[in-house]
Structure formats: structure tokens, C-alpha cells
N, C-alpha and C positions, 0 to 999 in steps of 0.2 A: 495947388499947382493949378497954371493957367494953361489950356490946351491950344498952344497956337499953331498956326499952318505949319509953321517949320518942325515944330515937334510931331505932329502928323506927318507930315512928308517923312521926318526920319525913322517913324515908327514902321511906315508902309515899306518904304526900302529895306529895312533890317528884317522885316517880316519876309518879303518877297526875298530877299537875299539870302534868309537861313533855308528857304525852301529851294532856289537854287543849290545851295551847297549841300543840303540831304540828296537832292536826287543824283547831283554828281558822284556824290560818295556810294549811291547805291547801285550806280550805273558801274563802277570802278568794281565795287566789293562782290554783288552779286554773281557774275561769272567767276571770280573765283571758289566759290562754295563757301565763302567765310560766315555767313549767317544760318547756313545748314550744319555748319560744324559746330556753332556753339549754341544753336537753340535748337528743340525739337517741334517741328510744327506739324507732326504727322497729327491724323485726325481728322482733316477736314481739307478740302480742295474750293479755293475760292474763285477760279478763274481758270480759262486755258493757258494763258499767259504763264501764271503762276505754277499751274503744272508742268510745263514745258522746262520753267527753270528748274524745278524740282528734281526732273529727269535728268537733264544735263549737268547741272551743277551741285547736286547734294551731295554726291558721293565721288571723291577725287578719284581718277582713274576706272578704270573697268570695275563694278560693282561684282561680288561673286552671286548674290540671290537677289532676286527682285520679292519682295514681300506685297501680297496682295489680298486684301479681306473687307470686313468691313469694323464696325465700333468693337469688336473683340481685341484689334490690336492697339486700340488706343485708350486716352484716359477717363472717357466720360464718364463711364459709370463708377471709377474710383472716386472722382471727384464729385460726383452725384452723393456716395455713400460717405463723405466728409472725410476720406483717407488722405493725410497728410502726406506731401512730397509724390502725387500720382504720378507726374510725369516720368519718374525715375522706377515705377512699381509697373510698367505696362509689357506685355508681350512683346512687342517691338524692340524695344527700349532692352530687355533682357536677351532678345535674339542677338543683339549687337556686340554681345560681352566677348569674353574669349571661351575657347572650349579647347579642348584636347582631342588630338586623333587616335592614339594607339588605342586606347583601351575605350571601345564602344560603350562597355556597361556604363564605366565612371567617366563623364565629358572632363573631369577635373584630374584627370592622372595621365602622364605622359607630356610630350611636348606641346607646347602652345600652338595654336592656330587661330587666327583672327578670322572671325566669321565677318564679312563685309555684307551687311544689308541695307537694299533702299526700300523702305516701307512707303507704300502710296497705298496704304489703308486708308479709309474714311468713314466715317459715321454713315450708316443709311447705305452704304454701296450696293447696288446691285449688279447682276451679271451683264445687265444690259449697260450699266456703264463701265464695267471693267471691258467690254467688246470695243466700246468707243475708245477707251483709254489706252488700249493696246495698238491701237491705229498709231497713237503718237510716241511709241516706243520706237528708237532708231533700230535699224536693222541689223547693226553690227552687236548690240547687246543689250538685254543680259543674256548669260549663256544656261540660267538657271533662274527657274521661278517656282515660287512657292505660293499656290493658291489655296485659301482657306476660304471653305463654302460652309455657310450657316442655315439654318432652317429656314429662316425668315426670308430669304432670297428667292426662293422657290414657293413662296406663299401665293395663293388664289388672288390675293390683293393686288400683285404684281405680275400676273399671268399676261395683259393685254393691258394697253391705254397708257396714259400719260404717268401714271403711277409707277410704271415700271422702270422710269428714268430719275433718277434724283438729281444729277446734274446735267442740268439741260443745257449747258454751254459745249457738251460733248455730243449733242445730237447729229451734228452737222459730219462727225467722225463715223456713224453709224453706214452700214448698206443702206438703199433705199427702202427695200421692202420693210426693213425695222423700223425706220422711219415713218413709214406708211401706218403702221400699226402703233406707233406712240403719238399718232396725230390726237389731238383732244376733240372732244365734241362741239366743243364751243371756241373759235379762234379768240387768241387773247386780244385786248383792247389795242388799239391804236396808242395809248398812252403806256401800257406796258411795254410792248414791242421797241417803243422809241426809248424808254427807260433802260432795257436790257440791252440795245445797241450802244446807247452812252456808257453804261457801266463796260461792256465789253472793250469798248473803245478806250477808254479811260486805262483798263488794267492792261492794254496792249501797247499805250504808247507814253503811259506815266509810271516810271519805276516806284516813285514814292507814293503813288496811292495803292500802287499793287503791292509792295511789300506791308502796306500799314493794313490792310485787309487780310493778309496772311497773319501778321503777327497778333491780332484778336485773337487768332487759336491757340496763343500761349497760356488766354485766362479762359474760364470758363463763363459765358453769359447765361445765367440762369433765367427762367420766367420771371414773371412779377411774382406769381404765387410762391416759385422758390424762394425770390428774395425775401420775403416777407417770415417765410418759414426760417429761413436762416438768422433773420433779426432775433424773431422769438426765440430760437434754440440758445441765442447768447444771454438771455434774462429769463426764462423760463426752466424749472427743472424737463429732464427728458419725458416725452409723453409717448407712452406705449399704444394708446388708444389712435395716433395720429401716424405712428409708424406701422400701424397694422392696416389702416385705412390706405396709405401710400402704396404699400405691398401689394395689395388688394387692387387697387388702381392698375397698377402695372402687369399684374397676371390679367386683368380683362383687356389690357392693351395687347399684350402678346399671345393671347389667345387663338386667335386666328392661325397663326403661323403653326399651330401644334392639332387642329380640330381635323376632324374627317375631312380630307382630301387628298386625293393620289394626284401626285404631281404628272403633269400633262406633257408627253414629250413633245407637243406642237406649242407649245405654251412659250411665251417669249425668255424665261428664265433658262430652260433645256434647250432652246433654239439656240441662245447666245452661247450657252457654253459649248454647243458644238462647234459653233463658230470660231469662238477662241481656241479651242483644243485643236482644230484643223490648221488653222494659222501656226500654232505653236510645231506642231507636228512638221507641217511642211518647213519650218526653217530648222529642225531637226534638233531642239533645245530640249534640255535636260528640266522636267517638269515634275513636280510633286502637287499632287490635289488631296486635301486633306478636309473631310467633313468636321468640321470643328466642335468639341464636348457640348454635351446639353444636359442640364439638370432636371432629370425628368421628376425626381422627387419634389423639387420647388414647385412643378407645375400642377403636380394632384391630377383633380379632375378634369382639369382643363387639357391636359394630355388626350388624344385619341390615340390609345398604343396600338391597337392594329393598322392605321394608316402610319404612324410613326415607324414601324418595323417594315410594312412593306414599300415606303419609301425609301428608307435606307436599301433594302435589296434591289430595287429598280434603279437607284442610283450607280451601286455596286456594278449591274448588268451594264448599263451605259457606260460605263468607263472602263469595262473589259476590254473592249475591241482595241485601246488606245495603251495597250502595254506594251505592244512590239514595236511602238513608235517613239519609246522614250519618256512616258509619261505614266508616273506609278499613282497608284491611288489609295489611301488609307482612311478608314473607317473608325473613326475617334469619339462617335457619338457618345458612347458610355464608358470612356476610358478614367473618368476620374470622380470620386465621391463626391456628395453633395456640399460635404466641407469645406470642398475647392472653389465653391462658387458663391458670389455675389446675390445672383439672382438666377434667372434661367438660364443663360451662356456666358454672362460675362464673371471672371475668376477675381478671385481675391489676389492681393499680391503674390502671396507664396504659391497659389494656382497658377499666375501666369509664369513665375519662374520654373517651376515644374516644367509645364506644358512647355515653355522655351528650349529648357534642357531635352525635352525628349525630342524636340523638334531637330534641335542642333544635332543630337545624335542622328536621327533620322536622314538629316543633310550630307553628314560624314559618311554615311553607307550609302549614298548616292553614287560617290564614284567607283 
């Protein structure tokens, strides 16, 4: 077949015509919440424009509970452990199931009540991100918020500086004093600044680009090393040594979150948490804050137990004044046995189901 000019013109017109039709389709369907009702896009945040879409369109009508947290809500760890159907075995997925109201001890007895949950949890989310995200929430909703705190959020690594914000498109939503503390020692290059502005502009004005960025979160994009590891697993028998090396590597990665360090109330995590809670208390919202379960046995010698216990007590004391303002605090750091975990803080599918059940019961008792 010869590539004539008429053929090339037809191909170009067809391609751009399909792009135009896709753009029109998305502009019509995104505001209806169609894609959010049929696909689970939790686990990541790709742009400020997409975050605003999720807040306004993901749950029809007023949702009952806004769910905030980090990777414990999503499927990343389940996928890394090669668990099939991971998207249907997450904490956020189980929380959106049906619960029963009459018997608080058994959520599967009595009349049915649907727990309408909007999950804005995301891998690597920090308290600075949550304060910026909070500025995007409409004043009319939600009426209830469930915030899951993880030990890593208070780590010394995120106490100050640019590492304390994982989603830099939320920077402008933060108070000026917080922005100054996040300022990097070295300003980004002109090329990086231009690239960021172009990306943000495309997400703001081009629905097709915005939604394709979001759609990537439906699949797990592994590192090059993980890609080759998966290929080897398909042709070689299970390698126990490799599994041990992978686990040891993870333990070293998360060790700084649990070593000797007392959380500083002047550091960004607690400063931002205070700002968040004050805003919610001022709006008279019902809020439940939960220190999410941790697997102390998995951490072994990496865990500094005195700091671990002192930080738990310090956080409980920090939360105590908010009790009279509609904010409940629960410490579930040692709630589940080691068998319920995949690693230091991510639970197995059965663990997620149990955790969701307990949270649902706690939410019913909220009223």
C-alpha cells in the first residue's frame, strides 16, 4: 500500500476527529460522575484539576464520610505482593460496602445502611498535603471526616523542607508560613518550572489529558527492577533468598519512621495537623482521627519501642483538647496481630476487611 497524500490527510483528520470526540465525551460524562462510579481511581492524585473533579463528582449527592489517609487505603502494597484482584481488596473498597445499624457488635445484622464514602487517600500523602487538600473542600460538605494517621507521616524526614509535601500542586493552597518552610534550598531550574506550568495548564484545560493521567492509576506501573523480577518469577521457581532480600530492603527503607525520635510539636506534621483540626472544629464537623495499625513484630530491632510508646501518648495528649469540639481520637496502633499484615503497616485482604468492619462500627457509633 502506498502512502498517498490523501491517505495521510484522511489519517490525520481521523486521528484528530477521534481526539475531539473523546474530549467532548469526557466533558459530558466527567461532571456526571460516570467514570468514578465505574472505576476505582483511589491511590493517587495526579493534578489539582483532577482532585477537584473527584471532590465534586465522585459521589452523587452529599457523601456521608470523607476518608483521608496514605497508602494504607489503596492497593499498592497488595499489588506488590502479587495478590490478584487487589483493587477489590483495599480498605477503602471494603469501607464502601453495606453495613448494618442496629447491632453495633455485628455489622451484618439488622437493617441495611449504605456507608457512602469518598476516599481521597493517596500513596505517600502527608499531613501538609492534607492541609492543602482541605482548602479545596466545599464549605457545604462533608459533614463527617475519617482521618487515618500513619507513623510515617510524623517522621523526622518530613519535619521541615520540601520533602514534607508529596503533591506540590497543593502548595498554593497552604498558608504562607507553611509555604516558606517548604521552600527548597535550591530553586528549581527554569526548565522544571516551565514543565510544571505546562503540565498543570494541560490538566486544567484538556479533559482528555487529565483523565488519561488519572486512568494510569488503574494499573500499577512498577520500577524497572520490579518489572524484570516479575518476568523472572514467571519462568523460575520461587526464590526464597530474593524474597528475604526484598523484605530486608523494605525494612531498611521504613526504619527511619520507627527509630529513636520524639515528634516535635513545632515540626510541620503536628503544625499542619493542628491547623487542619482547628479548621474542622470551626466548621462544627464530626471528625474521627485514627492512628492506623502497625506491625511491631515485623519491624523487630528496627523499632525503638520507647519512642514508639512515647509518641503514641504524646499524640493522644495532643488530641485530647479537641474532644469537646466534635473530634474523636482512636489509637489502634496495636489493634491487630502480625498475621493481619503484609508488612509494617499494610494489611492483608482479610486484615483490610476486618479493619473496615471495625471502622464502620465506629462510624455508626458516631451519631
